[in-house]
TORVEX-877991 format. One line per 4 residues: number of its first residue (from 1); their letters; for each residue x, z, y of C-alpha. Coordinates in nm, 2 decimals, always signed. Each point is the difference from the previous one (the first is absolute). Example, Ala and Ser with C-alpha at 12.3 -4.5 7.8 and 13.67 -1.06 7.14 Angstrom:
BEGIN
1) as) +1.23/+0.78/-0.45 ~ +0.14/-0.07/+0.34;
END
This chain:
BEGIN
1) mpwn) -11.68/+9.48/-21.05 ~ +0.21/-0.30/-0.09 ~ +0.30/+0.21/-0.09 ~ -0.21/+0.20/-0.25;
5) tpgg) -0.08/-0.31/-0.21 ~ +0.15/+0.01/-0.35 ~ +0.33/-0.19/-0.03 ~ +0.30/-0.04/-0.22;
9) gqgg) +0.26/+0.27/+0.01 ~ +0.17/+0.26/-0.20 ~ -0.25/+0.17/-0.23 ~ -0.27/-0.26/+0.08;
13) gpqg) -0.16/+0.24/+0.24 ~ -0.13/-0.09/+0.35 ~ +0.28/-0.03/+0.26 ~ +0.00/-0.01/+0.38;
17) pwgr) +0.17/-0.26/+0.22 ~ +0.32/+0.20/-0.01 ~ +0.02/-0.03/-0.38 ~ -0.08/+0.37/-0.07;
21) gpsg) -0.24/+0.12/-0.26 ~ -0.27/+0.26/+0.02 ~ +0.26/+0.28/-0.04 ~ +0.18/-0.10/+0.32;
25) pqpp) -0.11/+0.05/+0.37 ~ -0.31/-0.20/+0.08 ~ -0.10/-0.15/+0.35 ~ -0.30/+0.15/+0.18;
29) dlde) -0.34/-0.14/-0.08 ~ -0.13/-0.14/+0.34 ~ -0.36/-0.04/-0.13 ~ -0.01/+0.36/-0.10;
33) llrk) +0.14/+0.12/+0.34 ~ -0.25/-0.21/+0.19 ~ -0.29/+0.14/-0.20 ~ +0.11/+0.36/+0.05;
37) sqer) +0.03/-0.06/+0.37 ~ -0.35/-0.13/+0.02 ~ -0.14/+0.29/-0.18 ~ +0.18/+0.25/+0.23;
41) mrrv) -0.15/-0.18/+0.30 ~ -0.35/+0.02/-0.14 ~ +0.04/+0.37/-0.05 ~ +0.12/+0.05/+0.36;
45) lpgg) -0.27/-0.21/+0.17 ~ -0.34/+0.17/+0.02 ~ -0.28/-0.18/-0.17 ~ +0.22/-0.17/-0.24;
49) ggag) +0.12/-0.27/+0.25 ~ -0.34/-0.11/+0.15 ~ -0.10/-0.01/+0.37 ~ +0.18/+0.32/+0.08;
53) sgrl) +0.33/-0.15/-0.11 ~ -0.06/-0.29/+0.25 ~ -0.04/+0.23/+0.29 ~ +0.31/+0.19/-0.09;
57) iavv) +0.20/-0.32/-0.02 ~ -0.13/-0.09/+0.35 ~ +0.10/+0.34/+0.13 ~ +0.35/-0.03/-0.15;
61) aavg) +0.03/-0.36/+0.14 ~ -0.10/+0.13/+0.35 ~ +0.25/+0.28/-0.02 ~ +0.27/-0.24/-0.11;
65) laiw) -0.09/-0.24/+0.28 ~ +0.02/+0.28/+0.26 ~ +0.34/+0.11/-0.13 ~ +0.12/-0.35/+0.01;
69) lgtg) -0.12/-0.05/+0.35 ~ +0.16/+0.33/+0.10 ~ +0.34/-0.13/-0.10 ~ -0.01/-0.24/+0.30;
73) fyrv) +0.10/+0.28/+0.24 ~ +0.37/+0.00/+0.10 ~ +0.22/+0.17/+0.25 ~ +0.26/-0.17/+0.22;
77) qpde) +0.30/+0.22/+0.09 ~ +0.13/+0.02/+0.36 ~ +0.30/-0.23/-0.08 ~ -0.21/-0.26/-0.18;
81) qgve) -0.26/-0.27/+0.06 ~ -0.28/-0.09/-0.24 ~ -0.05/-0.36/-0.11 ~ -0.35/-0.05/-0.16;
85) lvfg) -0.06/-0.28/-0.25 ~ -0.33/-0.11/-0.14 ~ +0.02/-0.24/-0.30 ~ +0.37/-0.04/+0.09;
89) rwvn) -0.07/-0.11/+0.36 ~ +0.14/+0.20/+0.30 ~ -0.30/+0.11/+0.20 ~ +0.12/+0.29/+0.22;
93) tttp) +0.30/+0.22/+0.11 ~ -0.07/+0.37/+0.06 ~ +0.18/+0.27/+0.19 ~ +0.10/+0.35/-0.13;
97) glhy) -0.30/+0.21/-0.12 ~ -0.28/-0.01/-0.26 ~ -0.15/-0.34/-0.08 ~ -0.22/-0.17/-0.26;
101) nwpt) +0.03/-0.33/-0.18 ~ -0.15/-0.15/-0.31 ~ +0.15/+0.16/-0.31 ~ +0.20/-0.18/-0.27;
105) pige) -0.05/-0.27/-0.12 ~ -0.19/-0.13/+0.30 ~ +0.22/+0.15/+0.27 ~ +0.36/+0.11/+0.03;
109) vykp) +0.20/+0.17/+0.27 ~ +0.37/-0.03/+0.09 ~ +0.17/+0.27/+0.21 ~ +0.34/-0.11/+0.11;
113) avtk) +0.22/+0.23/+0.22 ~ +0.01/-0.14/+0.36 ~ +0.23/+0.26/+0.16 ~ +0.29/-0.05/-0.23;
117) vnrv) +0.29/-0.18/+0.16 ~ +0.14/-0.27/-0.23 ~ +0.34/-0.17/+0.04 ~ +0.14/-0.35/-0.07;
121) eigy) +0.37/-0.05/-0.04 ~ +0.16/-0.34/+0.10 ~ +0.36/-0.08/-0.07 ~ +0.06/+0.30/-0.22;
125) rsgt) -0.16/+0.22/-0.28 ~ +0.02/+0.37/-0.03 ~ -0.12/+0.21/-0.28 ~ +0.06/+0.30/-0.24;
129) dfgr) +0.14/+0.01/-0.34 ~ -0.10/+0.30/-0.21 ~ -0.07/+0.21/+0.30 ~ +0.33/-0.09/+0.17;
133) aagv) +0.07/-0.24/+0.28 ~ +0.08/-0.34/-0.15 ~ +0.16/-0.13/+0.32 ~ -0.09/-0.31/+0.20;
137) revn) +0.01/-0.34/-0.14 ~ +0.06/-0.29/+0.24 ~ -0.22/-0.31/-0.03 ~ +0.19/-0.27/+0.19;
141) aesl) -0.28/-0.26/-0.05 ~ -0.22/+0.21/+0.23 ~ +0.26/+0.16/+0.23 ~ +0.20/-0.31/+0.12;
145) mltg) -0.18/-0.16/+0.30 ~ +0.09/-0.27/+0.26 ~ +0.01/+0.10/+0.36 ~ -0.09/-0.20/+0.31;
149) deni) +0.36/-0.11/+0.06 ~ +0.04/-0.12/-0.36 ~ +0.19/+0.30/-0.13 ~ -0.07/+0.19/-0.32;
153) idid) -0.09/+0.37/+0.01 ~ -0.06/+0.26/-0.27 ~ -0.31/+0.21/+0.07 ~ -0.18/+0.27/-0.20;
157) vtvf) -0.35/+0.07/+0.11 ~ -0.26/+0.27/-0.09 ~ -0.36/-0.06/+0.08 ~ -0.26/+0.29/+0.01;
161) wrik) -0.37/-0.08/-0.04 ~ -0.33/+0.16/-0.09 ~ -0.35/-0.10/-0.09 ~ -0.24/-0.01/+0.30;
165) daga) -0.29/-0.18/-0.18 ~ -0.02/+0.08/-0.37 ~ -0.26/-0.27/-0.08 ~ +0.20/-0.28/+0.16;
169) ylfe) +0.32/+0.13/-0.16 ~ -0.16/-0.01/-0.35 ~ -0.20/-0.33/+0.01 ~ +0.12/-0.22/+0.28;
173) iqrp) +0.36/-0.06/-0.12 ~ +0.16/-0.02/-0.34 ~ +0.31/+0.21/-0.08 ~ +0.01/+0.18/+0.33;
177) dtti) +0.35/+0.14/-0.05 ~ +0.15/-0.34/-0.07 ~ -0.19/-0.15/+0.30 ~ +0.13/+0.27/+0.24;
181) ksva) +0.36/-0.04/-0.12 ~ -0.02/-0.38/+0.04 ~ -0.15/+0.03/+0.35 ~ +0.26/+0.26/+0.10;
185) esam) +0.29/-0.22/-0.11 ~ -0.14/-0.31/+0.17 ~ -0.06/+0.19/+0.33 ~ +0.35/+0.14/+0.00;
189) retv) +0.16/-0.33/-0.07 ~ -0.20/-0.16/+0.28 ~ +0.09/+0.27/+0.25 ~ +0.37/+0.00/-0.09;
193) gqtp) +0.00/-0.38/+0.01 ~ -0.09/+0.01/+0.37 ~ +0.26/+0.26/+0.10 ~ +0.38/-0.04/+0.05;
197) lqfv) +0.24/+0.18/-0.23 ~ +0.15/+0.22/+0.27 ~ -0.34/+0.13/+0.12 ~ -0.10/+0.08/-0.36;
201) lteg) +0.31/+0.20/-0.06 ~ +0.00/+0.20/+0.33 ~ -0.30/+0.09/+0.21 ~ -0.27/-0.22/-0.16;
205) rari) -0.09/+0.22/-0.29 ~ -0.30/+0.16/+0.16 ~ -0.13/-0.33/+0.14 ~ +0.03/-0.17/-0.34;
209) eqqt) -0.18/+0.28/-0.18 ~ -0.29/-0.01/+0.25 ~ -0.03/-0.38/-0.01 ~ +0.01/+0.00/-0.39;
213) rdlm) -0.27/+0.26/-0.02 ~ -0.23/-0.19/+0.25 ~ +0.05/-0.32/-0.19 ~ -0.07/+0.16/-0.34;
217) qsvl) -0.32/+0.17/+0.13 ~ -0.12/-0.33/+0.15 ~ +0.05/-0.19/-0.33 ~ -0.16/+0.28/-0.22;
221) dtyk) -0.30/+0.02/+0.24 ~ -0.04/-0.38/-0.05 ~ -0.01/+0.06/-0.38 ~ -0.26/+0.28/+0.05;
225) sgve) +0.22/+0.22/-0.21 ~ -0.12/+0.33/+0.13 ~ +0.37/+0.12/+0.04 ~ +0.15/+0.16/+0.30;
229) vtqv) +0.38/-0.03/+0.06 ~ +0.12/+0.34/+0.14 ~ +0.37/-0.06/+0.04 ~ +0.29/-0.24/-0.06;
233) qlqk) +0.35/+0.14/-0.04 ~ +0.33/-0.19/-0.01 ~ +0.21/+0.20/-0.25 ~ +0.31/-0.22/+0.02;
237) vdpp) +0.11/-0.28/+0.23 ~ +0.34/-0.14/-0.09 ~ +0.18/-0.33/-0.02 ~ +0.04/-0.14/-0.35;
241) qqvi) +0.25/+0.18/-0.22 ~ +0.24/-0.29/-0.01 ~ +0.07/+0.00/+0.38 ~ -0.07/+0.37/+0.09;
245) dafr) +0.37/+0.08/+0.06 ~ +0.05/-0.29/+0.24 ~ -0.33/+0.09/+0.17 ~ +0.12/+0.36/+0.04;
249) dvqa) +0.31/-0.12/+0.17 ~ -0.21/-0.21/+0.24 ~ -0.22/+0.30/+0.07 ~ +0.31/+0.22/+0.07;
253) arad) +0.13/-0.26/+0.24 ~ -0.34/-0.02/+0.18 ~ +0.00/+0.38/+0.02 ~ +0.34/+0.00/+0.16;
257) qera) -0.12/-0.26/+0.24 ~ -0.30/+0.20/+0.10 ~ +0.21/+0.31/+0.04 ~ +0.24/-0.18/+0.23;
261) qnea) -0.29/-0.13/+0.20 ~ -0.15/+0.34/+0.03 ~ +0.33/+0.15/+0.11 ~ +0.04/-0.27/+0.27;
265) eayr) -0.36/+0.05/+0.12 ~ +0.06/+0.37/+0.01 ~ +0.32/-0.05/+0.21 ~ -0.18/-0.24/+0.23;
269) ngil) -0.29/+0.24/+0.04 ~ +0.24/+0.27/+0.09 ~ +0.21/-0.21/+0.25 ~ -0.27/-0.19/+0.18;
273) prar) -0.20/+0.30/+0.12 ~ +0.31/+0.17/+0.13 ~ +0.11/-0.32/+0.18 ~ -0.34/-0.04/+0.15;
277) geae) +0.00/+0.36/+0.11 ~ +0.34/-0.03/+0.16 ~ -0.11/-0.32/+0.18 ~ -0.31/+0.17/+0.12;
281) rlvq) +0.20/+0.29/+0.12 ~ +0.24/-0.22/+0.20 ~ -0.29/-0.19/+0.15 ~ -0.17/+0.32/+0.10;
285) eaqa) +0.32/+0.14/+0.15 ~ +0.05/-0.33/+0.19 ~ -0.35/+0.02/+0.13 ~ +0.04/+0.36/+0.10;
289) yreq) +0.32/-0.08/+0.18 ~ -0.16/-0.30/+0.18 ~ -0.29/+0.22/+0.11 ~ +0.24/+0.27/+0.12;
293) vvad) +0.21/-0.25/+0.20 ~ -0.31/-0.16/+0.14 ~ -0.15/+0.33/+0.09 ~ +0.33/+0.12/+0.17;
297) aegs) +0.03/-0.32/+0.19 ~ -0.36/+0.02/+0.11 ~ +0.05/+0.36/+0.10 ~ +0.31/-0.08/+0.20;
301) adrf) -0.18/-0.29/+0.17 ~ -0.30/+0.22/+0.08 ~ +0.24/+0.27/+0.14 ~ +0.18/-0.25/+0.21;
305) tsil) -0.32/-0.14/+0.13 ~ -0.13/+0.35/+0.09 ~ +0.33/+0.08/+0.17 ~ -0.01/-0.32/+0.19;
309) tayn) -0.36/+0.07/+0.11 ~ +0.10/+0.35/+0.11 ~ +0.31/-0.14/+0.19 ~ -0.21/-0.25/+0.18;
313) nakd) -0.24/+0.27/+0.11 ~ +0.27/+0.25/+0.11 ~ +0.34/-0.15/+0.00 ~ +0.20/+0.30/+0.15;
317) itar) -0.15/+0.26/-0.23 ~ +0.03/-0.22/-0.30 ~ +0.36/-0.09/+0.08 ~ +0.10/+0.36/+0.04;
321) rlyl) -0.18/+0.10/-0.32 ~ +0.18/-0.28/-0.19 ~ +0.33/+0.12/+0.15 ~ -0.06/+0.36/-0.10;
325) etme) -0.11/-0.10/-0.35 ~ +0.31/-0.22/-0.04 ~ +0.24/+0.27/+0.12 ~ -0.17/+0.25/-0.23;
329) dvlg) +0.05/-0.23/-0.29 ~ +0.37/-0.06/+0.10 ~ +0.11/+0.35/+0.10 ~ -0.23/+0.20/-0.21;
333) gmsk) +0.25/+0.07/-0.27 ~ +0.31/+0.05/+0.22 ~ +0.17/+0.31/+0.15 ~ -0.03/-0.02/+0.38;
337) iiie) +0.12/+0.17/+0.32 ~ -0.21/-0.07/+0.30 ~ +0.17/+0.04/+0.34 ~ -0.20/-0.06/+0.31;
341) pgvs) +0.13/-0.24/+0.25 ~ +0.21/+0.16/+0.28 ~ +0.14/+0.28/-0.20 ~ +0.38/+0.01/-0.01;
345) gnga) +0.20/+0.13/-0.28 ~ +0.24/+0.25/+0.19 ~ -0.22/+0.13/+0.27 ~ +0.27/-0.05/+0.27;
349) gggq) -0.09/-0.06/+0.36 ~ -0.31/+0.20/-0.01 ~ -0.15/-0.24/-0.25 ~ -0.21/+0.09/-0.30;
353) svvp) +0.15/+0.08/-0.33 ~ -0.12/-0.03/-0.36 ~ -0.09/+0.32/-0.18 ~ +0.17/+0.02/-0.34;
357) ylpl) -0.23/-0.07/-0.29 ~ -0.01/+0.21/-0.32 ~ -0.15/-0.18/-0.30 ~ -0.18/+0.29/-0.16;
361) drli) -0.21/-0.21/-0.22 ~ +0.30/-0.15/-0.17 ~ +0.17/+0.34/-0.04 ~ -0.31/+0.12/-0.18;
365) repq) -0.02/-0.30/-0.23 ~ +0.38/-0.01/-0.06 ~ +0.15/+0.35/-0.02 ~ +0.38/+0.03/+0.10;
369) paar) +0.24/+0.08/-0.27 ~ +0.14/+0.30/+0.18 ~ -0.21/+0.21/+0.23 ~ +0.14/+0.08/+0.35;
373) dgae) -0.13/+0.22/+0.27 ~ -0.24/-0.14/+0.25 ~ +0.24/+0.03/+0.30 ~ +0.27/-0.22/-0.18;
377) aagt) -0.27/-0.25/-0.10 ~ -0.14/-0.01/+0.35 ~ +0.35/-0.04/+0.15 ~ +0.09/-0.29/-0.23;
381) sgys) -0.33/-0.19/+0.05 ~ +0.07/-0.14/+0.34 ~ -0.15/-0.33/-0.08 ~ -0.28/-0.14/-0.21;
385) spaa) +0.06/-0.16/-0.33 ~ -0.07/-0.37/-0.02 ~ -0.19/+0.06/-0.31 ~ -0.22/+0.26/+0.15;
389) pasa) -0.37/-0.08/+0.03 ~ -0.14/-0.11/+0.33 ~ -0.12/+0.27/+0.24 ~ -0.11/+0.01/+0.35;
393) pvpn) +0.27/+0.06/+0.27 ~ +0.03/+0.34/+0.14 ~ +0.03/-0.01/+0.38 ~ +0.29/+0.18/+0.18;
397) snqp) -0.07/+0.31/+0.20 ~ +0.10/-0.19/+0.31 ~ -0.24/-0.28/-0.08 ~ -0.32/+0.03/+0.20;
401) r) -0.30/+0.05/-0.20;
END
């Protein structure tokens, strides 16, 4: 070997390339190692390395080829998709299960997780520091946006997405994470730029989230990114920090205004139904009174007509009946003493006299304060009380029957 050639050195003996003599460590002799390896191979191969050795080499090569081809089998897990490459070109996307592709170096398989939900933060950054929460860092260059009425608003957004086509995700776009973030920020700015400030701060959050998600998905589908946007969340929606105090005062005033309007509407809603009900009651009472008066008048008119018809048919009978009904109405509630004509009060000259009347019904209804015997009571009741109820006259014994 070249380093075994004689050369100058201490002692004049042969030295290696490291300047050491025969007594020091020597490097291995490659020629000797190669010769020994060839001798061992001849001893192992039957026939001293003739035709038999060729067959063995072929068998070994076939076994090696089979093993190499067997390495092309691969398994895709349920949360993955398989992306097959042949000579670096994407040729197929496979579903979960056992599949085959050309082994390395001809073929290659990527298996990205497609069920994992990834997130993109716009306007802020959150992270961990040595296992502890590192807090939230605001990024004003991303969070400050212009609204539709030319006001500035501070918005923090979180976008959640996942891979729906692994092949398109890997080979159709470059730097997918950066692309998704840029599309999300652009879509949010476009949506907020078409919306007034008050709507963004109050009831418009859900609508803005949905519009931003739809716009993002449309743009990413145009890029053939193989990405599905699952959700857009507005984390913070505030005015800029410099004017937030004044804005809160305005919001408080608007809240008071809405409260006063709600109270007025509640009072109106309580008064109007009662007033309408009272008016309706009065109308119904008036209608009922009108119907009553009309019905009474019609009844009276019908009664008069019927009486007139009966009077025309039988004047004497009708006149007497009317007289009796009238007297009954007039004298019905009065105390009466009926004396037949021609009866005198003293019975002189052979005339008729009136029999004394004893009001027994009144004595029963109104008991006397001090009871007296019947003879005294009979002797003192020589006349009838004006308040005694009416009774038929009792004829005298001299009166002819």
